[in-house]
N, C-alpha and C positions, 0 to 999 in steps of 0.2 A: 591393397588399393581399393578393393570393394568396400571394406569396412570404413576406410577413410572417406570415400564418396558418400557412404550412408550417413556418416557423422555430419558431413557438410550439408547434405540435403536436410537432415533433421534440424540443424541450426537455422537454415533458411526458412523451413516450414514453421519453426517456432516463432520466428520474428514476424511472420505473416499472419498466422492463424491462432496465436495465443488467445484463449478465451477471455482473458482479463485485461487485455492490452489497454494502455492509456487511461488508467484510472485517474479521475479528477482532471485529466488533461494537463497540458502545460500550464494553463492559467491557474488551476487549483493548486498544483504542486508548488508553483512559484509563490503563490499567496501564502501558503503554509510556511515556506522558507523565509519569506519577507517578515512575517510576524515573528518567527523565531529569531531572525537576524536582529530585530529591534529589541529583543529581550535577552540578548547575550550579555554576559559579564564582560568587562574590558579584557580580562585574561583569556577567556574563551574566544572572543572576537579576534584578538591578536593572533592566537594560535591557529585559528581556522584560516585567516588571511595568509599567514605564513605558509600553511600547508596547501592551500587551494589557489591562492592568488586572485580569487574572485569572490564576491559575496555569495551566500548560500543559494539565492534564486537561480543563479547561473548553472548550478549543477543539479537542481531539484528533479529534473526529468531524465537524467542520464541513465538511471536504472531501467527506464523504458527503452531508451535509445539502444542500449547494449543488453537488452533483456535476454536474448537467446544465448549470449556469451556469458553473462554474469549469473543469471538465475535459472534459466531453463524451466520455467514454471509450467510443467506439463505432466506432473505425476511420474517423472522418470525414476522409478524405483522398482526393481524386479518383483518385490513382494506385493505390490499393489495389484488388485484384480483388474482385469481388462475393462470392466464396466466403470472403473474409476478414472479411466484415461479418455482423452479426447479421441475422436474417431480414427484419425490417421495413425495413432499409436497403438490401436488395438492389435494384438497378436504380433507386435513388433519383436524382433529378436533382441532381447535385452542382454544376451551374452556378448553382443557387440561392445567392445571397450570404448566408452565415450568419457572423456575427462570433463564432465559437465555437472555442475551443481544443480540440484532440483529445488532451490530455494523459492518459496512462494511469495506472492504479493498480497496474501490474505491471512486471516486469522481463523482459528477453529476454537469453538467453545462447546461446553457440555450443556446439559439440559438446565443447569442453574446459571448459565451465562459465564461460567468460569473458564478462563483461557488456560489451555494446557501449557505447562512450562517446558515443552519439548516439541520436536517435529517427528517423533517416532512413537506411535501409539500401538502397543502390542505388536511391534514388528512392521507396521505399515506406516508409510509416510503420510503426514498430515500438514495442511496449510498452517504456517505459523510465522509470520514475519515479526511478531513480537519477540519470539525466541531469538531471531537473528539480530534484532536491535540490541537485545541484551548481550549476546555474544560479542558483537562487533564493538559496542561501546566499552566493554571490558578490555578487549584486545587493544583498542586505541588508548585507553587510559593507562594501560601497563606498558605499551610498547610503541606508541606513536612516533617518538623521536628516532627510533631505530628501524622503523618499517621501510620497505621499498616504497618510494614515492607514489608509484601507480597503485599499489595495493592499499596504501593509506588513503589516497583520494577515493578509491572505489569503496572502501569501508565507510568513509564519511558520506559519500553520495548515496549508498544503500540505506544508511540510517535516516538521512533526510527524506528519501523517497518512501521508505517503509512506514515511517511515522505518519506520512500523509495517507498512504494506502490503508493503514489500520483504521483510519477514521472515515473512510468511504463506506456508506451504508451497505453497498452490495459486495463488500469484500469480507464477508463473514460467513463461515460454514457453521451451521447450527447442528450439532450431533444430538440425537438422530433425526430431529424434526424437519430441518430444512437445509439441504446441502447444495442447493443449486446456485447460490450467490447471485440471485436475480436473473439467471439465464432462462427467463420465460418470455414468450412473445406477447407484447401488448401493443395497442395502437395509441399513438400520441399525435395530435394535430393532423390526423388523416394518414399518417405513415406508421408502418409496422416496425417496431424496434424492440430490443430486449429491455427489460427493466434495468438491467445492468448498464446498458448503453445510455439510458436516460440519465442515470446518476453520473456516468462518466463524461457527459457532455451537454445533453439537452437541458439539464437543470440550471446551467449557466446562461441559457438563452432567454433571459428575462431582462427587466430594466436594471441591469447591474453593470458596473464599470467593466471595460475590457482590459484595463490595466491592472496588473497584479498589485501594484503599489496602492492604487485607489481601492481595490477590493480589500486589501489588508487593512487599510484605514477604516473601512466600514466594519470589518469583523473584529478588529482589535479594540474591544470596548469594555473589557472587564476591569474591575477594581483590583487593587493589590491583594485584598482579602480573597476575592473570587479566584484570582490566579493561583493563590496558595491552595485553595480548595480543589481547583481543577487539576493541579499538578501533584496532589498528594498521592502517595502510593507508588507502586512499581509499574513498569511497562505492561505487565500482565494484568494488573488491576485496571489500567486504562483500557486495555483491550476488552476486558469483561464489561466495563461500563459502556463502552461504545456498542458492543453487541446487544446489551440489554436495551439501550436507547433506540437502536435501529431495528429491533425485532419487529415492531409494528409495520415498518416500511417494507420489510421482507415478507411479512406474512399476510398482508392485506389483499394483495393482488394475485390473480391466478392467470394461467395461460389463456389468451384470447380476450382478456379484459381491455377496456378502453380507458385510458387516463383522462381526467378532465383537462380541457384546454388550459385551465388556470393552474394546473398541478405544479408547474415550476415556480410560479409565484407563491403558491401556498407553501412550498418546501423551502422558500428562500431563508426563513429564519433557521431552519435545521441546517441548511448548507453553510451559512455564515458561522453558526455555532460550532459545527464540526471542523471547519477550517481554522477557526480561532483556537479551539481546544488542542488541535494537532500542533499548531504553532507554538503555543505555550509549553506543551509537553516536549516538543522537539528541543526548545531552548533549554529546558531543564536537563534533558539527557546530555546535550552538548556542554552545558555549563559544568555538570558533574564530571563529564569525561575529561574536560580540559581545565580542571580547577588547579 
C-alpha cells in the first residue's frame, strides 16, 4: 500500500510541477497540428480520421494533459545522478516499482548540434523526443491496424505533440555547454519569469491571432520547393537543425537579465518559422507513416 501511495503521489506531483509543462501552449501545438493537417496526403488524412475521429488540432496537447501518465518527464531512471533530477525527486527511493515511462518532451544534442539517436547515453537517460517520434512512427507504420485503439491514439498524439515540442527553442539540452533548457530567471515587462516560460507562452502575447487557424494561416507561407528543403532528412536531422538555429536564443541571456519590452515582437518571425517547420515536418512523418 505504501508503494502504491508513493506512486500515486509522484504522478500527481509530476502533473503539477513538471519543469517543462505546457510547451508552446495549446495555441502553439494546435497551430502546428493545423499546418500538418493541411499538408496531409488524402490517404494519411483518411487513416488519421478513421483512427482518431477528429482532426489533429483536437489531440495536439493531449500529451501535456496526460503528461504524468504517458511520459513522466522527470528523469525517472535509477542511473541518473541526483543533481540531474528536479528537487522533489532527489534521494527518492527508485527501488519503488513504478510502471511509468520517463519519455521526455525535449531533445539532446552534442557540441556539434547533432541529435543523439537514443535516449540512453552511456547508461544514463537523456531527453530525446526525436527518438520517440522515430520509434512510434515505425510502430504505427507496421502495426496501426492491429493496435489497441487507445494505444494507437496515444502513439499518434505523442508524435503530434513531440514534433511541436522539438521545435520549441527552450526544449533543447546542449551537451555539455547549456543543459538548463531556458530555466533561468529573467524579467519581462516588469515580471520575473523563466526564459522557458517566455517561450512557452509570453512570446504569443503580441499582435498575433488568438485562433490557431488564423495563426496557421500566417505561418504556412513556404513554397513547395521550400517545404521540400525544410522536410529533407530524418527526424534527428530536424532536431539538430532546430538546436543550431535556437542556440543563440538559449545562449544570449543569463540569470537576472531583463528582456526588452519588445522582445516578443522581435521574436515573432522565429516563432512563426518554428511553428511552420514543425507543421511541415509533422505532415511528412504522418504521410510516410500512413502511406
